[in-house]
C-alpha positions in Angstrom: -128.5 45.5 49.0 -125.6 43.7 50.9 -124.9 41.6 48.0 -124.5 44.7 45.6 -122.5 46.6 48.2 -119.8 44.0 48.1 -119.2 44.8 44.5 -118.9 48.5 45.0 -116.2 50.8 46.1 -116.5 51.9 49.7 -117.5 55.5 48.7 -120.2 54.2 46.4 -121.9 51.9 48.9 -125.5 52.6 50.1 -125.8 51.5 53.7 -129.4 52.0 54.6 -132.8 51.7 52.8 -133.5 55.3 53.7 -130.3 56.5 51.8 -131.3 54.4 48.9 -134.9 55.8 48.8 -133.6 59.4 49.3 -131.5 59.0 46.1 -134.6 58.2 44.0 -136.5 61.3 45.4 -136.3 65.0 44.7 -134.6 67.3 47.2 -138.0 68.9 47.9 -140.1 65.7 48.2 -143.8 66.2 47.1 -146.7 63.8 46.6 -145.9 63.1 43.0 -142.3 62.0 44.0 -143.6 59.6 46.6 -146.2 58.2 44.2 -143.6 57.8 41.5 -145.3 60.1 39.1 -142.7 62.9 39.2 -140.8 63.6 35.9 -137.7 64.8 37.7 -136.9 61.9 39.9 -137.2 58.1 40.0 -135.6 54.7 40.4 -134.0 54.6 37.0 -131.1 57.0 37.4 -129.9 55.2 40.6 -130.1 51.9 39.0 -128.2 53.1 36.0 -125.4 54.4 38.3 -125.3 51.0 40.1 -125.1 49.2 36.9 -122.3 51.2 35.5 -120.3 50.8 38.8 -120.5 46.9 38.6 -118.1 45.4 36.1 -119.4 41.8 36.0 -123.2 41.7 36.2 -123.3 37.9 35.4 -121.5 37.1 38.6 -123.7 34.9 40.9 -124.2 36.2 44.5 -126.0 34.8 47.5 -128.7 37.0 49.0 -131.6 36.8 51.4 -135.1 38.0 51.6 -138.1 37.8 54.1 -140.9 35.9 52.4 -144.0 34.0 53.2 -143.5 30.3 53.4 -145.7 27.2 54.1 -143.9 26.7 57.5 -144.4 30.3 58.9 -146.0 33.6 58.1 -142.6 35.1 57.3 -139.1 33.4 56.9 -135.6 34.5 55.9 -135.2 32.7 52.5 -131.7 32.5 51.0 -131.3 32.5 47.1 -128.5 32.8 44.5 -128.9 35.0 41.5 -126.8 37.0 39.1 -126.2 40.6 40.0 -128.3 41.7 37.1 -131.3 39.9 38.4 -130.6 41.2 41.9 -130.6 44.8 40.5 -133.9 44.1 38.7 -135.6 42.9 41.9 -134.0 45.8 43.9 -135.5 48.3 41.5 -139.0 46.8 41.8 -138.7 46.9 45.7 -137.4 50.4 45.9 -140.1 51.6 43.7 -142.9 50.6 46.1 -141.1 51.3 49.4 -140.8 55.0 49.1 -144.4 55.7 49.9 -144.3 53.3 52.8 -141.3 55.2 54.4 -142.6 58.7 53.7 -146.1 57.9 55.1 -144.4 56.6 58.3 -142.2 59.7 58.6 -145.2 62.0 58.0 -147.1 60.2 60.7 -144.2 60.3 63.1 -144.1 64.1 62.5 -147.8 64.7 63.1 -147.8 62.6 66.2 -145.1 64.7 67.7 -146.8 67.8 66.6 -150.1 67.0 68.2 -148.3 66.0 71.4 -146.5 69.3 71.6 -149.4 71.4 70.8 -152.2 69.4 72.5 -155.2 71.6 73.4 -156.5 71.6 76.9 -159.5 69.2 77.0 -157.9 66.9 74.3 -156.1 63.6 74.9 -154.0 61.2 72.9 -154.5 57.6 73.6 -152.0 55.0 72.2 -153.1 51.4 72.5 -151.4 48.2 71.7 -150.8 44.6 73.0 -147.6 43.7 74.7 -146.3 40.2 74.5 -148.1 38.0 76.8 -146.8 37.4 80.3 -145.7 33.9 81.1 -146.6 32.7 84.6 -143.4 31.2 85.5 -142.3 30.0 89.1 -139.0 30.3 91.0 -139.5 26.7 92.3 -141.5 24.4 89.8 -141.9 20.7 89.0 -140.3 19.7 85.6 -143.7 19.2 83.9 -144.8 22.8 84.6 -142.0 24.1 82.4 -143.9 22.9 79.3 -147.3 24.4 80.1 -147.0 27.9 81.4 -150.2 29.9 81.8 -150.3 33.2 80.1 -151.7 36.7 80.9 -152.5 39.2 78.1 -151.1 42.7 78.7 -152.7 45.7 77.0 -151.4 49.2 78.0 -153.1 52.3 77.1 -151.2 55.5 77.2 -153.2 58.8 77.8 -151.4 62.2 77.2 -153.4 65.3 78.2 -152.9 68.6 79.7 -153.3 69.0 83.6 -157.0 69.5 84.6 -156.2 72.4 86.9 -157.2 75.8 85.4 -153.8 77.5 85.6 -151.7 74.5 84.7 -150.9 73.6 81.1 -148.3 70.8 81.8 -148.6 67.6 80.1 -149.8 64.5 82.0 -148.8 61.0 80.7 -151.1 58.4 82.3 -150.6 54.6 81.8 -153.7 52.3 82.1 -152.7 48.7 81.9 -155.5 46.2 81.2 -154.8 42.5 82.3 -156.8 39.5 81.3 -156.7 35.7 81.1 -158.3 36.0 77.6 -155.6 34.9 75.2 -157.5 35.5 72.0 -156.5 39.1 70.8 -159.4 39.6 68.5 -161.9 42.3 67.7 -164.1 41.5 70.6 -161.4 42.2 73.2 -160.1 45.4 71.3 -163.6 46.7 71.2 -164.1 46.3 74.9 -160.8 48.0 75.6 -161.6 51.0 73.4 -164.9 51.3 75.2 -163.1 51.4 78.5 -160.7 54.0 77.1 -163.6 56.2 76.1 -165.1 55.9 79.6 -161.7 56.9 81.0 -161.9 60.0 78.7 -165.3 60.8 80.1 -163.9 60.6 83.7 -161.2 63.1 82.6 -163.8 65.4 81.3 -162.3 65.4 77.8 -163.9 67.1 74.8 -161.9 65.1 72.3 -160.0 61.8 72.2 -157.4 60.9 69.5 -156.8 57.2 69.7 -153.7 55.8 68.0 -152.8 52.1 67.3 -151.0 50.0 64.7 -152.9 48.5 61.7 -153.2 45.0 62.9 -156.0 43.5 60.9 -157.3 41.0 63.4 -157.3 43.3 66.3 -158.0 47.0 65.1 -158.9 46.8 61.5 -161.5 44.0 61.2 -165.0 44.6 59.8 -166.4 44.3 63.3 -164.0 47.1 64.6 -164.9 49.4 61.8 -168.6 48.9 62.5 -167.9 49.6 66.1 -166.1 52.9 65.1 -169.0 54.0 62.9 -171.3 53.9 66.1 -168.9 55.4 68.6 -169.8 59.1 68.0 -173.6 58.4 68.2 -173.0 56.4 71.5 -170.7 59.0 72.9 -172.0 62.3 71.5 -170.3 64.6 74.1 -166.8 63.5 73.3 -165.3 63.9 69.8 -163.4 60.7 68.7 -160.9 60.4 66.1 -159.1 57.1 65.2 -155.6 57.0 63.7 -153.7 54.0 62.4 -149.9 53.9 62.1 -148.3 52.3 59.0 -147.9 48.6 59.6 -145.0 47.7 61.9 -143.4 51.2 62.3 -141.3 51.0 65.6 -142.3 51.0 69.1 -144.6 53.2 71.2 -145.0 54.1 74.9 -147.1 50.9 75.2 -144.2 48.7 74.6 -142.0 50.4 77.4 -144.8 50.3 79.7 -145.5 46.6 79.1 -141.9 45.8 79.5 -141.7 47.7 82.9 -144.7 45.8 84.2 -143.7 42.3 83.0 -140.1 42.8 84.2 -141.2 43.8 87.7 -143.6 40.8 87.9 -140.9 38.5 86.8 -138.3 39.9 89.3 -140.8 39.6 92.2 -141.5 35.9 91.2 -137.8 35.0 90.8 -137.1 36.7 94.2 -139.7 34.4 95.9 -141.8 37.3 96.8 -144.9 36.7 94.7 -146.6 33.7 93.0 -148.5 34.8 89.8 -150.6 32.4 88.1 -153.5 34.4 86.7 -154.4 37.9 85.5 -156.2 38.5 89.0 -153.0 37.7 90.9 -150.9 39.9 88.6 -153.4 42.7 89.0 -153.2 42.4 92.7 -149.5 42.5 92.7 -149.2 45.5 90.2 -151.9 47.5 92.0 -150.1 47.2 95.3 -146.5 47.8 93.9 -146.6 49.6 90.6 -149.5 52.0 90.8 -148.5 55.7 90.7 -151.1 58.3 91.6 -151.1 62.1 91.5 -152.1 64.4 94.3 -155.5 66.0 94.4 -154.3 69.5 93.3 -152.1 68.7 90.4 -151.3 65.4 88.7 -148.4 66.4 86.5 -145.7 65.9 89.2 -145.1 62.3 88.0 -146.4 59.9 85.3 -149.5 58.1 86.5 -149.9 54.3 86.3 -153.0 52.3 87.1 -154.2 48.7 86.4 -157.5 47.1 85.6 -158.4 43.4 85.2 -160.8 42.2 82.5 -162.8 39.0 83.2 -163.7 36.8 80.3 -167.4 37.3 81.1 -166.9 41.0 80.7 -166.2 40.8 76.9 -169.3 40.7 74.7 -169.1 38.2 71.8 -169.8 38.9 68.2 -172.4 36.8 66.6 -171.1 36.1 63.1 -174.3 34.5 61.6 -176.4 37.5 62.6 -173.8 39.8 60.8 -174.0 37.6 57.7 -177.8 37.6 57.4 -178.5 41.2 58.6 -175.7 43.5 57.4 -175.1 46.3 59.9 -175.0 50.0 58.7 -172.6 52.7 59.7 -170.8 55.8 58.4 -167.1 56.8 58.7 -165.3 59.8 57.6 -161.9 58.6 56.3 -158.7 60.4 55.4 -155.5 58.8 54.1 -153.3 61.2 56.0 -154.1 63.8 58.8 -152.5 67.3 59.4 -152.5 68.6 62.9 -152.2 72.4 63.1 
């Protein structure tokens, strides 16, 4: 779009992808509009206006696009094409991205609605991995710089109403799991989800709504879905619903929590107060300095924060060969989008 904007007058320029998509939809957006089946809107009229506004469509312009390459999963690739070809590629891209953006907007609204109208006895649990913590030192030998150990950091954010009978204020509780296991696969995520459900039982919840992104290797693998199909049978006294955000849509409370924890640990190390070389040492530091607990009567006075360490031996492994020869069965009730009333 940047290459096209340079050929337009200032008042004709489209600065954001949201503005461009908005011009291709009706004022009152419906399902047919998003799925590009509406007769009253579409990409064609916008592309026609852009073509009419550009005088020389044979002019060659340099533009860039994120693409999969052999060197990396995604790389910024620079190309040169005529403006007519760039407009054609833009038309194809805009045709597909409308549904992507509107689904993200819908999910954001429903998440906010559930949070504001959360019933007593229900909890929202948002889970996500933070970037690994690098076990750096304030004073280190040169060779140590090239082989830092790492600690996996996985915050889980619980949002629920205060447990006291006459109190309806919202509690935000951060539970941060630390482990030396660096493989963020379905085995680790399944174990963490089980710990989250046990936490829900401790809180006396009737329903737990779990949110995460759609990372296929962590939360959307076949092993994870099989695990989800068994959860309700394993935990009949708590209703479990599972929600996946559209891929790569912004940040959540997990990211801010992980940033606070890692930044505090880094500052303690650089100040010479701590030496952190493992998940156990990080757990000991965080439990002593970053834990926030509520009082016995009412816990909504401050956000709560606690820590737990996961040992590699705590994580059950998945036997792939057994799954291939003896397919596991399970049932899941699935919806494309959810509406919270």
